[in-house]
C-alpha positions in Angstrom: 137.7 81.1 122.4 136.4 84.6 123.3 138.0 86.4 126.2 136.1 87.0 129.4 134.3 90.4 129.6 136.5 93.0 131.1 135.7 94.4 134.6 134.9 97.7 132.9 132.4 96.2 130.5 130.7 94.2 133.3 130.4 97.4 135.3 128.8 99.1 132.3 126.2 96.3 132.0 125.5 96.6 135.8 124.9 100.3 135.4 122.4 99.7 132.6 120.7 97.0 134.8 120.3 99.4 137.7 119.0 102.2 135.4 116.4 99.8 134.0 115.4 98.7 137.5 114.6 102.4 138.3 112.5 102.8 135.1 110.6 99.5 135.7 110.0 100.3 139.3 107.1 102.4 138.1 103.7 100.6 137.9 100.8 101.5 135.7 98.9 103.0 138.7 101.9 105.2 139.8 101.9 108.9 139.2 105.2 109.7 140.9 107.6 108.0 143.4 109.7 109.3 146.2 113.4 108.4 146.5 112.5 106.2 149.4 109.9 104.3 147.4 112.4 103.8 144.5 115.0 102.5 147.0 112.5 100.1 148.4 111.4 98.8 145.0 114.8 98.5 143.4 117.0 97.6 146.4 119.5 100.3 145.4 121.2 102.7 147.9 119.8 106.3 147.7 123.3 107.6 146.7 123.3 105.2 143.7 119.7 106.2 142.9 120.6 109.9 142.9 123.5 109.4 140.6 121.6 107.2 138.1 118.5 109.5 138.3 120.6 112.4 137.2 121.7 110.6 134.1 118.1 109.4 133.3 116.9 113.0 133.8 119.6 114.2 131.4 118.2 111.8 128.7 114.6 112.8 129.5 113.8 109.3 130.7 113.0 110.6 134.2 111.7 113.9 135.6 112.2 115.3 139.1 109.2 117.2 140.3 109.3 120.3 142.6 108.4 118.3 145.6 111.3 115.9 145.1 109.3 113.0 143.7 110.2 111.3 140.3 108.1 110.7 137.2 108.9 108.9 134.0 110.1 111.4 131.5 108.8 112.3 128.0 111.5 110.2 126.2 109.7 107.0 127.5 106.5 108.1 125.8 108.5 108.8 122.6 110.1 105.3 122.7 106.7 103.7 123.4 105.1 105.6 120.4 108.0 104.5 118.1 107.5 100.9 119.3 103.7 101.1 118.6 104.2 102.5 115.1 106.7 99.8 114.2 104.5 97.0 115.6 102.4 94.8 113.3 99.7 92.8 115.1 100.3 89.8 112.9 104.0 89.8 113.6 103.1 89.3 117.3 100.2 86.9 117.2 100.9 84.6 114.2 104.1 83.0 115.5 102.3 82.3 118.8 99.3 80.9 117.0 101.6 78.6 114.9 103.2 77.5 118.1 99.9 76.8 119.8 98.5 75.0 116.7 101.5 72.7 116.6 101.4 71.9 120.3 97.6 71.3 120.3 97.2 69.9 116.8 94.0 72.0 116.5 93.2 75.2 114.6 93.9 78.7 116.2 92.1 81.9 115.2 92.5 85.5 116.3 89.2 87.4 116.5 88.6 91.1 116.8 85.3 92.9 117.5 83.8 95.1 114.8 80.6 96.6 116.2 78.0 93.9 116.7 80.0 91.1 115.0 83.5 89.6 115.3 86.0 89.2 112.4 88.6 86.5 112.0 91.8 88.5 111.6 94.3 85.7 111.6 94.0 82.0 111.2 96.3 78.9 111.5 94.6 75.6 110.4 95.2 72.3 112.0 96.5 69.4 109.9 93.5 67.2 110.7 91.3 66.4 107.7 88.2 67.0 109.9 88.5 70.5 111.4 86.6 73.7 112.2 86.5 75.7 109.0 87.0 79.4 109.4 88.9 81.7 107.1 90.6 85.1 107.6 88.1 87.8 107.0 85.1 85.7 108.0 82.4 87.6 110.0 80.8 85.7 112.8 78.2 86.5 115.5 79.2 87.8 118.9 76.4 86.1 120.8 77.6 82.5 120.2 80.9 80.7 120.4 83.7 81.1 122.9 85.3 83.9 120.8 82.2 86.1 120.7 81.5 85.5 124.4 85.0 86.4 125.4 84.9 89.6 123.3 81.6 90.5 124.9 82.9 89.8 128.4 86.0 91.9 128.1 84.0 94.6 126.3 82.1 95.1 129.6 78.9 93.1 128.9 77.0 92.7 132.2 75.7 89.4 133.5 76.9 86.5 135.7 78.1 84.5 132.7 80.3 87.3 131.5 81.5 88.0 135.0 82.7 84.4 135.3 84.6 84.7 132.0 86.3 87.9 133.3 87.2 86.1 136.5 88.6 83.0 134.8 90.1 84.9 131.8 88.9 82.2 129.4 85.7 80.7 127.9 84.8 77.2 126.7 81.8 76.6 124.4 80.5 73.4 122.9 78.0 73.4 120.0 76.9 77.0 120.4 77.5 78.2 116.9 77.7 74.8 115.1 76.5 71.6 116.8 79.6 69.6 116.4 82.3 72.2 117.2 83.9 73.4 120.4 86.4 76.1 121.3 88.4 77.8 124.1 89.0 81.5 123.9 91.2 83.9 125.8 91.7 87.7 125.6 94.8 89.6 124.5 95.4 93.1 125.8 97.5 96.1 124.6 98.5 99.6 125.8 96.4 100.6 128.9 94.9 97.1 128.9 92.8 97.8 125.8 91.3 94.6 124.5 93.1 93.8 121.2 91.3 90.6 120.4 91.0 86.9 121.5 92.8 83.7 120.7 90.4 80.8 120.0 91.6 77.2 119.9 88.8 75.3 118.1 87.9 72.0 116.5 85.3 69.2 116.5 83.7 68.6 119.9 84.8 64.9 119.6 88.4 66.2 120.1 87.8 69.4 122.1 86.7 67.7 125.3 87.5 68.2 129.0 90.8 66.4 128.8 91.8 68.5 125.8 91.0 71.7 127.7 92.9 70.6 130.7 96.0 69.7 128.8 96.1 72.8 126.6 95.0 75.5 128.9 98.5 76.3 130.1 99.7 76.8 126.6 96.8 79.1 125.7 97.4 81.2 128.8 101.1 81.4 128.0 100.4 82.6 124.4 97.8 85.2 125.5 100.2 86.5 128.2 103.2 86.7 125.8 101.1 88.4 123.2 99.8 90.9 125.8 103.3 91.7 126.9 104.5 92.2 123.3 101.6 94.5 122.5 102.4 96.7 125.5 99.8 95.3 127.9 100.2 93.9 131.4 99.9 90.1 131.5 100.0 89.8 135.3 96.2 89.5 135.6 96.3 86.6 133.1 99.1 84.8 134.9 97.6 85.4 138.3 94.3 84.0 137.2 96.0 80.8 135.9 98.0 80.4 139.2 94.8 80.9 141.2 93.1 78.1 139.2 96.1 75.8 139.5 96.1 76.2 143.3 92.5 75.2 143.8 
């Protein structure tokens, strides 16, 4: 049996937790924060903030401006850049796609936009003998199918239909590209909320019906949110959209 952590080690973990609370107090829209704003967001005493801020400044994770406000330091950018360079898109999306395919028993694709078309970058097939056949590398139109519609919507395409997709954060299509197929698609975002692609859960329209959408939408939202977080995006808009729909 392992010994309980010593008081000293527990104190060290607490210090790390508080330092992380300071760094994560900054939101994407923040330029700089005052000591009072940091105290309000972290719940830490100003004396504690000042002590921890000094250590973070020393390691270039925080910068103190001439007016006394604080900004994230250059070391945070360096760490973010290292993370991005080490990140392989497939390493993030494929485990989630396998999880979704297993839970739904249908095929999952990840599409990216390439000019006026979309490309299937990754694919996990269902185990059904009858399924929607798409292969990695296949080029499909943007104008039809839930995947293309979602890429257009989050690429800024104007129009009421695309505005609805942007509001709901998903698109369902039935028989648009092929008469007997249906799909549900949802966007995945990265750094600065750049659109990285869309997840599409698709199969024969005899199986992808309203009941299927209702029972699998939570799982699709969860996968898109987790992929967005892992790719450096902010999944709050996705999660908020789902909560809003559930409360209706």
